N, C-alpha and C positions, 0 to 999 in steps of 0.2 A: 592339405596345409604345407604340405616344406614344400612344394613350390613358393610359396607366400613366407615362408620363415628363411628361404634360400636365399630370395631377389632382396626380402629384408633386412640381412643380418649383412649384407652381400653390398650391400649401397649405403650398410651404416657404415661400413670399414674405409670404402669408398673417399667420403665424406669426411668422416672421421680422422686416421691412421692416414691415409693419399692424400686428405688435403682439394678430391674434386678430381674429375678428370683428366684437368688440364695436367695436373701431378701424375697420377698416375703412368705407369709403362704401359707395354704393348702387350702385356704381360694379363693383363687387371682388364683388358678391352676389347682383346681374344677373347676369358673366360666368361663377359658378357652378352656376347654374341651368344660365344658353343651353349650360354644357359637360356638364348632365347630358341636357336632352335631349338634345344631339347624339349624346353618348358612346349610349344608350340606342334611338336611332336606325341609329345604324351596329349598335349586336350585333342591333336586332332583323333588317334588312336582309340582314347574313353568314348567321344563320341560316336564316329563316325565306323570303324571295321568294329570294337568290344561291342556297339549298339546292336551292327546290324550280327553278330555270332549270337547275341541273345538272344534275339528275334526270330533267327534259322535254328537254333535249340530247341526253343520254344512251338516251332513251330513241328519238328523233325525232319528238317532239310540240314540230314546230315552233313552231306558232299558239299549243298555249301558252307557249314559251317564248318569243312576242311581247310577250304580256298581262303575262308576268310584268318582261321589257326596262323593257314602261313604269309599271308598278307601279315596280320598280330608278329610276328615269328619276327620278321624281315622289318619291320618298324623297331623291336624289341630290339636286333642286335644292331643296327644304326645307333640307335640312342646311347646302348653301350659302349660303341666303339669309339662314340661321341666323347660318352662319361670318361676314359680312358686318356685322352685327347686330353680332355679338359686336367685331368686330375699330372698328364704330364705338362701343359705351361704353367700347370699352376708351382709343379713341382721343379721345373726348370728355367721360370720366368726372369728372376734377378738378374738372371747371365746374356739372356738375351736381348740385352741395349741396344 
């Protein structure tokens, strides 16, 4: 739900406040790109390694579950780094002409 609300409000602001893609600065385009990458990573995380983790735990395959937890941690750290990058781009955006 949060992913959908974030996209909807972001696109609303893009078109209502900035007047569309043609009038938005590079920081707006960068934030949209980062949103798409972060969303894709989350969707992959939820449907691939997290799903496999649940199956491994149900089958009591704890070694496999541990490996999957490591992979999940890596993806979460990448997403967190992209989130911090998004905040920096959003904060510095008006100065990045």
